[in-house]
Structures are given as structure tokens and as C-alpha cells.
C-alpha positions, 0 to 999 in steps of 0.5 A: 222266264228264269223260273219257267226254264229252270222248272222245265229243265229240272223236272223233265226226267223226274216226277217230283222236286223240292222247291228251290226258288232262291236264284229265280226270286233274287235275280230280278231284285239283284239286277235292280239293286246292283246290276248283278246277274247271278249264276243261272242254275248253280250256286251263286256266291252273292246269293249265298252270302245274302241267304246266310245274312237273312238266316241270321236275321230270322234266327235273331228275331225269333221272339224269346230265342235269346235270354237277353230279349227277356232280361235286357240287363244281361247285355251289361255282363262280361262275356265270360259270365253264363248266359252271355253266349249271345254276344259272340253270336251277335259279333258273328252276325254283325261281321256277316252282315257287314260283309253282305253290305260291303261286297256288292257295294264294292262290286258296283264301285269297281264296275263304275271305275272300269266303265263296265257297270249296268244301270241299277239303283246303286250305280245311279245313286253313286253317280248322281249323289256322290260317295262322301263318307255319309253318303257311302253309308246311306248308299251301302245300307239302303241298297242292302235293305232294298235287296234283302227286303225283296228277295227272301220275301218273294221266295216265301210267297212263291213257296206258298203259291206252289204249296197251295197249287199242290194241295188245292188242284181245283184252284189251279184248274180254274186259273188255267181255264181263265188263262186258256180262254184269255191268253190261249196257248200261243204266248205267255201272259204279261203284266198288260194282261192283268186286268183281263185275268181277275181270277189270277189276280185273286190267286195273288191276293189269296197267296198273300192272305193264306200265309202272310210272309211276315206273320207278325209284321215289323216292329213299330214303336208308339210315339206318344202314350195312349190308352186302347180298350183300357190298356195303357200303351207307354210312349216308346212301347214296342208294337207288333201287328198280328198280320196273321190274325188280320188275314185269318179273322173268320169274321172277315175271311170265312173258312180262312184256312182254305185257299179260296181265291174267289173270295176276292171276286164280287158276285150278285150274292157275294161282296169281295172280301178285303184286299190283304195287301192292306196289311201284308206290305206294312203300315204308315211311313214304313210301308214296303217301298218295293210293294208294287215291284214285288206284287207285279213279279208275283203276278207274272210268276204265278200267271206264267207258271200256271199257263205252262205247268201242271202242279200236283202231288208227287207219286213215289213207289205208287203212293201219293205224297201228301205235303204238310201245310206247315210254316216255319217260325220267324219274322219272315216265315216260309212253308216247311220243306215239301215236295211237289211235281211240276210238269209242262202241261203238254208238248206245245207248252214245253215248246213255249218254254223253250221258245222263252229261253231263246227270246229271253236268254240268261245273261252272263253271270257276274260271279267270276267278276265278284271274286276280283272285288277288293274288300 
């Protein structure tokens, strides 16, 4: 609902916009994790804090960015030696990350002490398990992992979706035809409609496939020595799954660079192609624990956005602006900044958005309370 309201308000008087979904994408996971409500439309201190930590993470995990990744012995050199500037950067990142974990943790503890807390993962963990030194560490860092694992990845998926709708209008047209036929124009789609919206579900799958949020997955390590196709894999070797190739192998996904949701629909002449979520959410014991929450949130956002909005290439000075289909490097990869035009499909759809604001009002922000938290 927050995304619908914000997009409608932002674009009511402008033909185009730069995508800005951090608040919308982070709001749900913030409430689940900390019971925290961010600012509705402006800058939020906790979202900004976590955003900085995630940017640091993205910078630190770019392969080969720091010489110490290639020459590990550099970590033993004193700070004044050439080539050791990474040490100062690492200390800055560590301080930022520590504050990012401690501030929302202390916020929840303060709210519990004042009996003002909302039910959340962290509040239930503290109340049920306790807060001795060991459990405080566990609570603090599992909560941060839950939030950071869901917020930035969802932003990337939403940016990919809006880019795809801008570049492939025929997909949007078919999706809206399905929504109009199944849901009509009198209400917004909900999770219970998923089984009756196979093409929308296919759009969700294709969003995961077209640009996986983690193109190189997350690092694993071999727990024993092995040999694969003649190559020796030592015990403890770092293993990086190439998710991008898994989702762009033309022998599995023909014409992989085209956003084509119908590839996931079975017909008498076409067998549905593999569900990319088999790879994009990770593997084994390290598979994403929030995958069902994330996937449902993506489905709802995509379905509701397509139900009420037209997404198109912006026109500036009489010329159509063509967005570039390019993506940034990093463990969590986003589309490069682009411009798109998002407008309500009709006056009736605008009224439906406004009704959603009345039915689901934004809760009062906790940003001012956050300022009172003692560190």
C-alpha cells in the first residue's frame, strides 16, 4: 500500500521519476524485525543507517577491489606501510556495522522497558529467551541479518521489475489483461488471488531470473576434498555459485536476455522452464530463511502496481528516454539508475489508490523515538 500511495503522489504532476523504493521495501521487514515504523515519505534515520552499512558491504565484497583479497599477507603489515589503507577502511566499516546492529536493538529494549513495544522478531526473542551476554549477541546480530537480508534485496528486485515493465510494455499489457479479467477494477489483488493469477506469478519468476539479486550467490566452503571434472577442490576452498549463468544458460532458458514470463507457463507445445527460485534464494542449510516472505511481498507489490499503474518510458522535450539495461557490480546487484514514467491507469484507479490510503493508513513514525535511544 505504501508503494501505491507514494508512486501516485510522486507522479501526479510529473511525467517521469527516478526510482526510490528503499522506504517502501524496508518498511515491512523493519516492522517484522524490530516493530519499527519508518518515515512515510521523507528520509528515515534507521533506513539511512542500514543503507550505509549495506553500501559498505557491497563495496567490501566486490572481488579484487582490495589488494589484501589477492595478497592475504598484507593483513600482517603495520598500518603505515603502503598498500594497507584497507585497514582504516575496515575499521570504519566495522564501527558503522556495530552501530547499525546496536541502535535498533537498544530501541526495542527501551520500548520493552517502557511497555510501548510492538510485537516483532526481536521483542519476542528478548521476552522469550532472555538477554544474557551470549543471547544478547545472538539476538542483536540475527535481527540485523534478518533485516539487511530482506531490505536491499527487495529493492533490487523491485527496481528490476519496474525496469522490465518500462522496456517490455507487451508484458505489462498481458499482465493487466489478466488482472482486469480475474480481479476487475473494484479492488486490489491480494495474496489469496495468487493461484488465479498464473501470468503475474510468471512475472515474479521472470523478475528473479532476468536479473538475480545475487549474481554470484553467497560464498560457501567445501567441507571435504573432492574432484569435479578433473579439477581438484581442496577442503575449505571458497565456492561461489554463478547464479547469473544458472538463470541465463540458453540451453535452459532460450533467449535469456528477453523478459518473457510465458516461458514459465506450460502449453501443449511448450514445457514450463525451471523455476529460477531454485537458485536465486541460495542453497542447502544456508538457503534464505525469509524467502517466502520476500517472494510474497514481491508478488503483492507487482500485482498491485500493475493493477493500478501504467509504467512507460518517460518523454522529455518531445523525445522518448530509453532506459539502459545495465546492472551494477557487487554481491547484491541493482540496475543502474534509470528513469521511468508511472501514472494511474485511469481516474477510477486513482480513486482506488486513494481508498487504499484511507483503509490502510501509514502508522506514526518511530523516528523521533529513535533519537532518544541511549547507546
